[in-house]
C-alpha positions as CSV (number, residue, x, y, z in Angstrom):
1,M,0.0,0.0,0.0
2,P,1.4,3.4,-0.9
3,S,2.6,5.9,1.7
4,F,2.5,9.7,1.3
5,R,4.5,12.3,3.1
6,L,2.3,15.4,2.9
7,T,4.7,18.0,1.5
8,S,2.5,20.0,-0.9
9,K,-1.1,20.5,-2.0
10,A,-0.4,18.3,-5.1
11,V,0.6,15.4,-2.8
12,V,-2.5,15.9,-0.7
13,M,-4.6,15.9,-3.9
14,N,-3.0,12.6,-5.0
15,A,-3.6,11.0,-1.6
16,S,-7.2,12.3,-1.6
17,S,-7.8,10.9,-5.1
18,M,-6.5,7.5,-4.1
19,L,-8.7,7.5,-0.9
20,H,-11.8,8.4,-3.0
21,N,-11.2,5.3,-5.2
22,M,-10.8,2.9,-2.3
23,P,-13.6,0.3,-1.5
24,V,-15.7,1.3,1.5
25,D,-16.1,-2.2,2.8
26,G,-13.8,-2.3,5.9
27,S,-11.0,-4.1,4.0
28,Q,-8.7,-1.1,4.0
29,E,-7.1,1.0,6.7
30,C,-5.9,4.6,6.5
31,V,-3.4,5.8,9.1
32,L,-2.2,9.4,9.5
33,R,0.7,10.0,11.9
34,P,3.4,12.6,12.3
35,Y,6.4,12.2,10.1
36,V,9.5,11.1,12.1
37,R,12.9,11.5,10.5
38,K,15.3,8.5,10.6
39,R,18.9,9.1,11.5
40,R,21.0,10.9,8.9
41,D,23.9,9.3,7.1
42,E,26.2,12.1,8.3
43,A,25.3,11.3,11.9
44,N,26.1,7.6,11.2
45,A,29.5,8.6,9.8
46,L,30.2,10.6,12.9
47,Y,29.2,7.6,15.0
48,W,31.9,5.5,13.2
49,V,34.5,8.3,13.8
50,R,33.6,8.1,17.5
51,L,33.9,4.3,17.6
52,A,37.3,4.6,15.9
53,E,38.5,7.1,18.5
54,I,37.3,4.8,21.3
55,S,39.0,1.9,19.6
56,S,42.3,3.6,19.3
57,Q,42.4,5.3,22.7
58,A,40.4,3.2,25.2
59,W,41.7,0.4,27.2
60,L,39.3,-1.8,29.2
61,Q,40.6,-4.4,31.6
62,G,44.0,-4.2,29.8
63,K,42.5,-4.7,26.3
64,Q,41.7,-2.7,23.2
65,Y,38.8,-3.6,20.9
66,T,38.0,-2.9,17.2
67,S,35.4,-0.4,16.2
68,E,33.1,-3.3,15.1
69,I,33.3,-4.9,18.6
70,W,32.6,-1.5,20.2
71,A,29.6,-1.0,17.9
72,E,28.1,-4.3,19.1
73,Y,28.8,-3.5,22.7
74,M,27.2,0.0,22.4
75,K,24.1,-1.5,20.8
76,A,23.7,-3.9,23.6
77,Q,24.2,-1.2,26.2
78,Y,22.4,1.8,24.7
79,L,19.8,0.9,22.2
80,P,16.3,1.3,23.6
81,E,14.9,-1.9,25.0
82,V,11.5,-1.4,23.4
83,F,9.8,0.8,20.8
84,T,9.8,4.4,22.1
85,E,7.7,7.0,20.4
86,G,9.8,9.7,18.8
87,E,13.1,7.8,19.4
88,T,12.5,4.6,17.3
89,L,10.8,3.9,14.0
90,D,7.7,1.8,13.7
91,G,8.6,-1.9,13.9
92,Y,11.6,-1.4,16.1
93,Q,12.7,-4.4,18.1
94,K,15.9,-4.8,20.1
95,Y,15.5,-8.6,20.6
96,A,13.8,-11.4,18.7
97,E,13.1,-15.0,19.5
98,M,14.9,-17.5,17.2
99,P,13.3,-20.7,16.0
100,D,15.2,-22.7,18.6
101,G,13.7,-20.5,21.4
102,S,16.9,-18.5,22.0
103,I,16.8,-14.7,22.1
104,K,19.1,-12.7,19.8
105,M,19.8,-9.0,19.7
106,I,18.6,-7.7,16.3
107,G,18.3,-4.0,17.2
108,S,20.0,-1.6,14.8
109,T,20.7,2.1,14.8
110,T,19.0,2.3,11.4
111,R,15.7,2.0,13.3
112,L,16.4,5.1,15.4
113,T,14.9,8.5,14.6
114,T,17.1,11.6,14.4
115,R,16.4,12.3,18.1
116,G,16.9,8.7,19.1
117,F,20.2,8.5,17.3
118,N,21.4,11.8,18.9
119,N,20.6,10.5,22.3
120,Y,22.4,7.2,21.5
121,L,25.5,9.0,20.2
122,T,25.5,11.1,23.4
123,Q,25.6,8.0,25.5
124,V,28.4,6.5,23.3
125,E,30.4,9.7,23.7
126,S,29.8,9.8,27.5
127,F,31.0,6.2,27.8
128,G,34.2,7.0,25.8
129,A,34.9,10.1,27.9
130,E,34.6,8.0,31.1
131,L,37.4,5.8,29.6
132,G,39.5,8.9,28.9
133,V,38.9,9.2,25.2
134,R,39.6,12.6,23.8
135,F,37.2,13.1,20.9
136,S,38.0,15.2,17.8
137,A,36.1,18.4,17.2
138,E,33.8,17.0,14.5
139,Q,30.2,18.1,15.2
140,R,26.8,16.6,14.6
């Protein structure tokens, strides 16, 4: 089923036209909700810069870890546990049950809104700072 982001009168007219041609038999649903922006690619790029800085500077229990390991650790620590209005996109799940009954973390930063990702990145930066990481001046 199509989805419309109401950005102009023309889009509203197209959506209205489609609605007028729908059957009125209870077989269709129309949902209107506020548009929530997903995280931007630039923010994701900054996140990977931050992970690289943590990877190169942080020592935890005498060890250093790759950016990829830190990414998995940060997701486990700081992704929201459940769908949170305004922070996660529809359909967000942090965990899912596998066919064998085990539970696996499937959450991803791609399912965060701009606000949710900013909060997540702040937590990552705070964690790094607690380990003594000195972050570059790159901004969000």
